[in-house]
C-alpha positions as CSV (number, residue, x, y, z in Angstrom):
1,M,-25.1,-33.6,24.0
2,R,-26.9,-33.8,27.6
3,I,-27.5,-31.0,28.9
4,N,-27.4,-31.6,32.8
5,G,-29.8,-29.6,35.4
6,S,-31.8,-26.7,34.7
7,S,-33.8,-26.8,31.2
8,P,-32.3,-25.2,28.0
9,Q,-35.7,-22.2,28.5
10,S,-34.5,-21.9,32.5
11,S,-30.4,-21.5,31.7
12,M,-31.4,-19.1,28.5
13,S,-33.5,-16.7,30.3
14,K,-30.4,-14.9,31.6
15,M,-28.4,-12.6,29.1
16,A,-25.2,-14.1,30.2
17,T,-23.8,-17.2,32.9
18,P,-21.1,-18.0,34.7
19,I,-18.1,-19.0,32.3
20,V,-17.6,-23.5,32.9
21,E,-14.2,-24.1,32.8
22,E,-13.4,-27.7,31.4
23,K,-9.4,-29.2,31.3
24,V,-9.5,-30.9,28.1
25,D,-5.3,-32.2,28.9
26,Q,-2.6,-30.8,29.8
27,N,-2.5,-27.4,28.3
28,M,-5.9,-26.9,26.6
29,K,-9.1,-25.6,28.3
30,V,-12.3,-25.3,26.6
31,R,-14.3,-22.0,28.1
32,T,-18.5,-22.2,27.6
33,G,-21.0,-20.0,28.7
34,M,-24.7,-18.6,27.8
35,V,-24.6,-15.4,25.9
36,M,-27.2,-13.5,23.8
37,V,-25.5,-13.1,20.2
38,S,-27.3,-10.5,17.0
39,D,-26.2,-8.5,13.7
40,G,-26.3,-5.8,15.7
41,K,-30.1,-4.5,14.2
42,S,-31.9,-7.7,15.5
43,K,-33.3,-8.7,18.5
44,P,-30.1,-11.0,20.3
45,E,-31.1,-14.4,21.0
46,P,-29.8,-17.0,23.0
47,M,-26.5,-18.8,22.5
48,R,-23.7,-20.7,23.9
49,L,-20.6,-19.6,23.6
50,H,-17.6,-22.0,23.3
51,L,-14.4,-21.4,23.8
52,S,-11.2,-22.9,22.7
53,M,-7.7,-22.0,22.2
54,E,-8.1,-21.6,18.8
55,M,-11.3,-20.6,18.1
56,I,-14.7,-19.0,19.4
57,T,-18.1,-21.1,18.2
58,L,-21.0,-20.0,18.8
59,Q,-24.1,-22.8,19.5
60,K,-27.5,-23.6,19.3
61,Q,-29.5,-26.1,21.5
62,E,-31.4,-28.8,18.7
63,T,-33.7,-31.8,19.4
64,T,-31.9,-34.3,17.4
65,T,-33.4,-38.0,16.5
66,P,-31.6,-41.0,16.6
67,T,-28.8,-41.3,14.1
68,S,-25.7,-43.7,14.3
69,Y,-21.9,-43.2,12.5
70,C,-20.5,-45.5,10.2
71,N,-18.0,-48.0,11.1
72,D,-18.0,-47.0,15.1
73,S,-15.9,-49.9,15.2
74,S,-13.2,-46.9,14.3
75,N,-13.9,-45.0,17.4
76,S,-11.5,-47.8,19.4
77,L,-9.0,-47.6,16.9
78,P,-5.7,-45.2,17.4
79,G,-5.8,-41.7,16.4
80,N,-10.0,-41.4,16.1
81,S,-11.5,-41.5,19.7
82,H,-13.3,-38.3,20.4
83,L,-13.9,-37.8,16.8
84,P,-14.2,-34.2,15.5
85,I,-16.8,-32.4,14.1
86,E,-16.4,-32.5,10.4
87,S,-15.8,-29.4,8.2
88,K,-14.8,-27.3,10.9
89,E,-10.8,-26.5,10.6
90,R,-8.9,-26.8,13.3
91,M,-4.8,-26.0,14.2
92,V,-3.1,-28.6,16.0
93,Q,0.2,-28.0,17.1
94,I,3.1,-30.7,18.0
95,T,6.5,-31.1,19.3
96,R,8.5,-33.7,17.3
97,E,10.4,-36.3,18.5
98,K,13.8,-36.9,18.1
99,V,12.4,-40.7,17.2
100,G,9.9,-41.4,15.0
101,G,9.1,-38.1,13.9
102,L,5.8,-36.5,13.7
103,G,4.3,-40.1,14.6
104,L,1.8,-40.4,11.3
105,S,1.1,-41.0,7.5
106,I,-0.3,-39.7,5.2
107,K,-2.2,-40.9,1.8
108,G,-3.5,-38.5,-1.1
109,G,-1.9,-35.2,-3.1
110,A,-2.9,-33.5,-5.8
111,E,-2.0,-36.1,-8.5
112,H,-4.8,-38.3,-7.2
113,K,-6.7,-35.2,-7.2
114,L,-7.3,-35.8,-3.3
115,P,-6.5,-33.7,-0.1
116,I,-3.0,-34.8,2.2
117,L,-5.1,-36.9,4.8
118,I,-3.6,-38.8,8.1
119,S,-3.4,-42.2,7.3
120,R,-2.2,-44.1,10.8
121,I,-1.6,-42.6,13.9
122,Y,2.0,-44.2,15.7
123,P,0.5,-45.0,19.3
124,G,2.4,-43.3,21.6
125,Q,4.0,-41.1,19.8
126,A,4.0,-37.1,19.0
127,A,0.7,-37.2,16.4
128,D,-0.6,-39.7,19.7
129,Q,0.3,-37.6,22.1
130,C,-1.0,-34.4,21.2
131,G,-4.9,-36.1,21.4
132,N,-6.4,-33.6,18.6
133,L,-5.5,-35.2,15.3
134,F,-7.3,-38.4,14.1
135,V,-7.7,-40.6,11.5
136,G,-8.9,-38.8,8.0
137,D,-7.8,-35.8,9.0
138,A,-6.8,-33.9,6.3
139,I,-3.6,-31.7,6.4
140,I,-4.7,-27.9,5.0
141,K,-1.5,-26.4,6.4
142,V,2.5,-26.8,8.2
143,N,3.2,-23.8,10.0
144,G,0.7,-21.3,7.7
145,E,1.6,-22.2,4.5
146,Y,-1.3,-23.9,2.3
147,I,-0.2,-27.8,1.0
148,T,-3.5,-28.5,-0.7
149,A,-1.9,-28.0,-4.2
150,C,1.0,-30.5,-2.6
151,P,2.2,-33.9,-4.7
152,H,1.8,-36.8,-1.6
153,D,5.8,-37.0,-2.3
154,D,6.7,-32.5,-1.5
155,A,3.7,-33.1,0.9
156,V,6.3,-35.5,3.6
157,N,9.1,-33.4,2.6
158,I,7.4,-30.1,3.9
159,L,6.6,-32.5,7.1
160,R,9.7,-33.8,7.6
161,N,11.3,-30.5,7.3
162,A,9.2,-28.4,8.9
163,G,11.1,-28.0,12.1
164,D,10.5,-29.5,16.1
165,L,7.2,-27.0,16.6
166,V,4.9,-27.9,13.8
167,V,1.5,-26.4,13.6
168,L,-1.0,-27.7,11.5
169,T,-4.0,-26.7,9.9
170,V,-6.6,-29.6,9.7
171,K,-10.5,-30.3,8.3
172,H,-12.0,-34.0,9.4
173,Y,-13.3,-36.3,6.9
174,R,-15.5,-39.1,9.0
175,A,-15.8,-41.1,5.1
176,A,-12.4,-41.8,4.3
177,T,-12.1,-42.8,7.8
178,P,-12.4,-46.8,6.6
179,F,-10.7,-46.6,3.6
180,L,-7.5,-45.7,6.2
181,Q,-8.8,-48.1,8.5
182,K,-7.3,-50.5,5.7
183,Q,-3.7,-49.9,6.3
184,L,-4.3,-50.0,9.8
185,S,-4.8,-53.3,9.5
186,R,-2.2,-54.5,6.7
187,D,1.3,-56.0,8.3
188,T,3.2,-55.1,5.7
189,P,4.9,-51.9,5.6
190,E,2.9,-48.8,3.6
191,S,4.2,-48.4,0.1
192,E,3.1,-46.1,-2.8
193,K,1.5,-49.1,-4.5
194,D,-0.7,-48.8,-0.7
195,N,-1.5,-45.2,-1.4
196,D,-2.3,-45.6,-5.4
197,I,-4.9,-48.5,-4.3
198,T,-6.8,-46.5,-1.2
199,C,-6.6,-43.7,-3.3
200,A,-8.1,-45.4,-6.0
201,E,-11.0,-46.9,-3.7
202,L,-11.5,-43.0,-2.3
203,K,-12.2,-42.0,-5.4
204,L,-14.5,-44.2,-5.9
205,D,-16.6,-44.0,-3.0
206,E,-19.6,-41.8,-3.1
207,C,-19.7,-41.1,0.5
208,F,-16.4,-39.5,0.3
209,Q,-16.8,-37.7,-2.9
210,S,-20.2,-36.0,-1.3
211,A,-17.6,-34.7,1.8
212,T,-15.3,-33.3,-0.3
213,R,-17.7,-31.9,-2.6
214,N,-19.9,-29.8,0.8
215,S,-18.7,-31.7,3.5
216,L,-21.1,-29.3,6.1
217,Q,-24.2,-30.9,4.5
218,N,-22.7,-34.1,4.4
219,N,-21.6,-34.3,7.8
220,S,-25.4,-32.3,8.7
221,S,-27.0,-35.9,6.3
222,R,-24.8,-38.7,7.6
223,G,-24.6,-37.2,11.8
224,S,-21.9,-36.9,13.7
225,M,-22.5,-39.2,17.1
226,C,-25.1,-42.1,18.4
227,S,-28.1,-40.5,20.3
228,E,-30.6,-41.0,21.9
229,S,-34.6,-40.5,20.6
230,G,-35.5,-36.5,22.0
231,E,-32.1,-35.9,23.0
232,S,-31.0,-32.4,23.2
233,R,-27.4,-31.0,21.5
234,W,-24.9,-28.0,20.8
235,V,-25.2,-28.1,17.1
236,D,-22.5,-24.9,15.9
237,V,-23.7,-22.4,14.4
238,V,-20.8,-20.0,13.5
239,S,-17.3,-20.5,14.9
240,V,-14.6,-17.6,14.2
241,P,-10.8,-19.2,14.1
242,L,-8.7,-17.0,16.9
243,M,-5.0,-16.8,15.1
244,M,-4.6,-12.7,14.2
245,A,-8.5,-12.1,14.8
246,Y,-10.1,-9.1,15.0
247,V,-11.5,-8.4,19.2
248,T,-13.1,-5.5,19.0
249,R,-16.0,-4.0,21.6
250,Y,-17.0,-0.3,19.3
251,M,-19.4,-0.5,16.8
252,Y,-17.5,-1.3,13.2
253,G,-16.3,1.6,11.7
254,T,-17.0,4.3,14.5
255,D,-15.4,5.4,17.8
256,K,-19.1,4.7,19.5
257,L,-17.9,2.2,22.0
258,R,-21.1,-0.7,23.1
259,S,-21.3,-1.0,26.9
260,N,-22.1,-5.1,27.7
261,A,-21.3,-6.1,24.0
262,F,-18.1,-7.1,21.5
263,E,-17.6,-9.3,18.2
264,V,-15.1,-11.0,16.5
265,R,-13.4,-10.9,13.3
266,G,-12.0,-13.6,11.6
267,I,-9.0,-13.8,8.8
268,N,-11.4,-16.1,7.3
269,G,-14.3,-13.0,6.4
270,T,-16.6,-15.1,9.5
271,T,-18.1,-13.3,12.3
272,T,-19.9,-14.2,15.5
273,G,-21.9,-11.3,14.7
274,V,-22.3,-8.7,18.2
275,I,-21.9,-11.5,21.4
276,H,-23.9,-9.3,24.6
277,C,-23.1,-10.1,28.5
278,D,-25.7,-7.7,31.0
279,D,-23.0,-8.8,33.6
280,L,-19.7,-7.0,33.1
281,A,-18.1,-9.3,35.3
282,I,-18.8,-11.8,32.5
283,L,-17.7,-9.0,29.5
284,S,-14.6,-8.6,31.1
285,Q,-13.9,-12.6,31.2
286,W,-14.8,-13.2,28.2
287,L,-12.5,-10.3,26.9
288,K,-9.2,-11.4,28.6
289,Y,-9.7,-14.8,27.5
290,L,-10.4,-13.7,24.1
291,S,-7.4,-11.7,24.5
292,D,-4.7,-14.3,25.8
293,N,-5.8,-16.7,23.1
294,V,-5.5,-14.1,19.9
295,I,-2.8,-12.7,21.5
296,G,-0.7,-16.5,22.2
297,L,-1.2,-17.8,18.5
298,T,-0.3,-14.6,17.0
299,S,2.9,-14.7,18.7
300,L,3.1,-18.6,18.7
301,Q,2.8,-17.5,14.2
302,M,5.5,-14.6,14.8
303,K,7.7,-17.0,16.5
304,L,6.8,-19.6,12.9
305,Y,7.5,-16.3,10.8
306,N,10.4,-14.9,12.6
307,R,12.4,-18.6,11.7
308,S,13.1,-17.1,8.6
309,F,14.4,-14.2,9.4
310,S,18.1,-12.4,10.6
311,V,17.8,-10.7,14.2
312,G,18.1,-7.7,12.3
313,D,14.8,-8.5,10.5
314,R,12.5,-10.4,13.3
315,I,9.0,-9.1,13.6
316,E,8.8,-7.0,16.4
317,Y,5.4,-6.8,17.5
318,M,1.3,-7.8,14.9
319,G,-1.8,-7.0,15.9
320,W,-5.0,-5.2,15.0
321,V,-5.3,-1.5,15.5
322,A,-8.2,0.8,14.4
323,E,-7.1,4.1,11.9
324,G,-9.0,7.2,11.9
325,V,-9.5,8.6,8.4
326,I,-11.2,11.6,8.5
327,S,-12.9,13.1,5.8
328,N,-13.4,16.8,4.8
329,N,-17.2,15.9,4.1
330,I,-18.1,15.3,7.8
331,T,-17.2,16.6,10.6
332,W,-16.0,13.0,12.3
333,Q,-13.7,10.2,12.0
334,T,-14.8,6.7,10.5
335,Y,-12.3,4.0,12.2
336,K,-11.0,1.3,9.6
337,P,-9.5,-2.0,11.4
338,R,-5.3,-2.2,10.2
339,F,-2.8,-5.2,10.8
340,F,-0.1,-3.5,12.2
341,V,3.8,-4.6,12.2
342,L,6.6,-3.9,13.7
343,K,9.7,-6.0,11.3
344,G,13.1,-4.8,11.3
345,T,13.3,-1.7,10.2
346,E,10.0,-1.0,8.7
347,V,6.5,-0.2,10.5
348,M,3.2,-1.7,8.0
349,L,0.3,-1.8,8.1
350,F,-2.2,-4.3,6.0
351,D,-6.0,-4.1,5.4
352,N,-5.8,-8.7,6.4
353,P,-3.0,-9.8,7.7
354,P,-0.1,-11.7,5.9
355,L,-1.0,-15.1,5.8
356,N,2.7,-16.7,5.4
357,V,5.7,-15.0,4.7
358,S,6.1,-13.9,1.4
359,G,2.7,-11.9,2.6
360,L,4.5,-9.6,5.0
361,S,6.5,-7.7,1.5
362,K,2.8,-7.1,0.4
363,S,1.5,-4.6,3.0
364,N,-0.6,-1.2,1.9
365,V,1.5,1.3,3.8
366,A,5.5,1.0,4.4
367,Y,7.8,3.5,7.1
368,K,11.1,2.9,7.9
369,V,10.8,3.0,11.8
370,Y,14.0,5.2,12.0
371,Q,12.3,7.8,10.0
372,T,9.2,7.9,11.8
373,M,7.9,9.1,15.1
374,F,5.1,7.3,17.5
375,R,3.5,9.7,19.7
376,I,0.6,8.4,21.7
377,V,-2.1,10.9,22.6
378,K,-2.8,12.3,25.6
379,E,-6.8,11.9,26.7
380,S,-7.2,15.9,26.4
381,E,-5.7,15.9,23.0
382,T,-7.9,12.4,21.7
383,V,-10.8,13.4,18.6
384,D,-13.1,11.5,19.6
385,S,-14.9,9.0,22.1
386,R,-12.0,6.4,21.0
387,Q,-9.1,5.9,23.8
388,H,-5.7,4.4,23.7
389,C,-5.1,6.5,20.4
390,F,-1.1,7.1,19.4
391,L,0.5,8.9,16.2
392,L,2.6,7.2,13.2
393,Q,4.2,10.5,11.3
394,S,6.7,9.2,8.8
395,S,8.9,12.4,6.7
396,G,7.4,13.4,3.7
397,Y,3.6,11.7,4.7
398,E,0.4,12.6,6.7
399,P,0.4,12.3,9.8
400,R,-1.4,8.5,11.1
401,Y,-4.2,8.3,14.2
402,L,-4.4,4.7,15.2
403,S,-6.1,3.4,18.2
404,V,-6.3,0.1,20.2
405,E,-8.8,-1.9,22.5
406,T,-7.0,-1.6,26.1
407,R,-4.4,0.4,28.0
408,Q,-2.3,-3.3,28.0
409,E,-2.2,-3.5,24.5
410,L,-0.5,0.0,23.2
411,L,1.9,-0.8,26.0
412,R,2.7,-3.4,24.6
413,I,2.7,-1.0,21.3
414,E,5.1,1.0,22.8
415,N,7.6,-1.3,24.1
416,S,7.6,-3.5,20.7
417,W,8.5,0.4,19.2
418,N,11.5,0.8,21.8
419,A,13.1,-2.2,20.4
420,A,12.2,-2.0,16.9
421,I,14.1,1.3,17.3
422,V,17.5,-0.5,18.7
423,T,17.0,-3.6,15.9
424,S,15.9,-0.6,13.3
425,V,19.4,2.0,14.4
426,I,21.9,-1.4,15.6
427,K,21.2,-2.3,12.1
428,L,21.0,0.9,10.1
429,G,24.5,1.5,11.7
430,R,25.2,5.5,10.2
431,K,22.9,7.4,8.3
432,T,24.3,10.2,6.4
433,F,22.2,13.6,5.9
434,A,23.5,16.2,3.2
435,V,23.7,19.6,4.8
436,S,25.5,23.4,4.7
437,H,27.4,24.5,7.2
438,Q,28.9,27.8,7.4
439,G,28.0,28.7,3.8
440,K,29.6,25.2,2.8
441,S,28.2,21.8,2.1
442,G,28.5,18.8,3.5
443,G,27.6,15.8,5.3
444,L,25.9,15.1,8.8
445,T,26.5,11.9,10.1
446,L,24.4,9.7,12.7
447,D,26.8,7.5,13.8
448,W,25.4,4.0,16.4
449,Q,28.8,4.0,17.7
450,S,30.5,7.8,18.0
451,G,27.3,10.3,17.3
452,F,27.4,13.0,15.2
453,A,29.9,14.2,12.9
454,L,30.2,16.9,10.5
455,T,32.2,16.6,7.6
456,E,33.3,18.4,4.0
457,G,34.7,18.3,1.2
458,S,35.7,15.0,-1.6
459,D,37.6,13.2,1.3
460,A,34.8,13.8,4.1
461,T,36.9,15.7,6.6
462,I,35.6,15.8,9.9
463,I,35.6,19.1,10.9
464,W,33.8,18.7,14.4
465,Q,32.4,15.6,15.9
466,Y,30.7,15.0,19.6
467,K,29.3,12.1,21.0
468,F,25.3,11.3,22.1
469,S,25.7,11.8,25.3
470,Q,27.5,15.7,24.1
471,L,24.0,16.9,23.0
472,R,22.1,19.3,25.3
473,G,19.3,20.3,23.4
474,S,18.1,21.6,19.4
475,S,15.9,24.0,17.7
476,D,14.3,24.4,14.9
477,D,12.3,26.5,12.2
478,S,10.4,23.7,11.0
479,K,12.1,24.2,7.1
480,S,15.4,24.1,6.8
481,K,17.3,26.4,9.5
482,L,18.6,23.5,12.8
483,K,20.9,24.4,15.7
484,L,22.4,21.4,18.1
485,H,23.5,22.6,21.0
486,F,26.4,20.6,22.6
487,Q,28.3,20.7,25.7
488,D,32.4,20.4,25.4
489,N,33.4,17.7,27.7
490,E,36.5,19.7,29.4
491,T,35.4,23.3,29.2
492,R,31.9,22.3,30.2
493,A,30.7,25.3,27.4
494,I,28.0,24.8,25.3
495,E,28.8,25.2,21.7
496,T,26.3,25.9,19.5
497,R,26.1,24.5,16.0
498,E,24.0,25.6,13.0
499,L,23.0,23.8,9.8
500,E,20.9,23.6,6.8
501,C,18.7,20.1,5.5
502,Q,16.9,20.3,3.1
503,V,14.9,17.1,4.4
504,L,14.8,18.8,8.0
505,Q,12.2,16.6,9.3
506,S,13.3,12.9,8.3
507,L,16.8,14.2,9.4
508,L,15.3,15.2,13.2
509,F,12.9,11.8,13.3
510,C,16.2,9.5,12.7
511,M,18.0,11.5,14.8
512,H,15.0,11.1,17.5
513,A,15.3,7.4,16.6
514,F,19.1,7.3,17.3
515,L,18.6,9.0,20.6
516,T,15.9,7.0,21.4
517,A,18.0,3.7,21.6
518,K,21.1,5.1,23.1
519,V,18.7,5.9,25.9
520,A,17.2,2.6,26.0
521,S,20.8,1.0,25.2
522,V,21.3,2.3,28.5
523,D,20.0,-0.9,30.8
524,P,22.2,-3.5,29.3
525,S,19.8,-6.5,30.3
526,F,17.5,-4.9,27.9
527,L,19.7,-4.3,25.1
528,S,20.7,-8.0,25.9
529,S,17.8,-9.1,24.9
530,I,17.2,-7.1,22.0
531,Q,20.1,-8.8,20.2
532,Q,19.9,-12.5,21.4
533,A,16.1,-12.7,21.1
């Protein structure tokens, strides 16, 4: 890429430059700008920040010697214009068409000890129209599920049954392109024989063997674009995928907020390092663009996961939080990133985001939403310098002190929590707790439809019953005794019912969930959105 205008030295003399926006296609924008980057210890150095929908990339400028790309004539073929950087994973979204499907063909497979490679992109069809897929792309994931170990036929079936909205994770291999192009020039339909021949050619080719062993090294040795002698271009230093990425301004593990910097950590373990911007307006812009992209990608992943679940089990929220870890040996808290998920009747915390549907069953912490209290911590109650904090307390467990980066994110969690409460209570329907009333054993039932009911005896005879709307207050001794104050609908008198319950906290939390759900469902449009979304 040729740099127009100021020289590299003058453009890098500033800590941050205005963000330049480039519209790649109708749905995709790329933003670039100069920043300073460090590892948090050494002196920052200038780099260019390149932000796409799926990736944040930091680039350095270097002078190249004349290079050429093998078989450049391939660039004129469908699916081969503006070839991507080799060794770099990309996420591409395709909308399946009724006629033509995804509009691509594949070669390779586990039985050939080769990746699943896109061998043909049909002009004017879905893959071609999206503009981000190329002959020579290896398909690594389909809708978040790895297919790298799949035989050819299995990969074909997975692609055919992936739904109307398909997200592919791909990686380009230029060395494979010349062999795949042979299929494009054949007039006969593709067959398994063609697949075997192509795979055999690929396996014998030394260039492709080198590419599959070390695509990054292969990329630097073969070159990626034709360039003039001495031309300057931007070279990728590190790329971090934004799907479920962790964006933070805090110094890792502390409550210390950086005044003019942030970092991005990817789910694959990569990190941008500390990105500095002296201009706070530009810093805010970068954070907004990053957050919007991360939220958009994570929401897409939620929708893909939710295809596997019924309404009552769907995911309401996914995102990163920081959990305060209190140690008796020090007077301050350290913080650990946690991936926070609200799904069905459960709230879950993960050390690492779940990468597929099965991963959602492997949380480090899981509480029932209807037996857990959610409370936003007031600024006067925060334990240190971290803002936007909230507490989770489930019956029988120590409270968890959590925080997020912005007020907007805290409100997103609160709204999602209220939606999860309604969903979980409706799914639960009713819950009965063993209690004693006036010296007799019984059961206190909370019912979504009818309210409170006390039953006694083997035949569960109803002793008294009230609607949720009749509750006027409650009090307890924090141990086992509970008083419920109800108003009689006819006399308007207050009637107090005294109970004892050995799991009082669990009863109180569940009662709070039912009451919260009832309040939320007073708004018909809110309840309708919960049931239909």
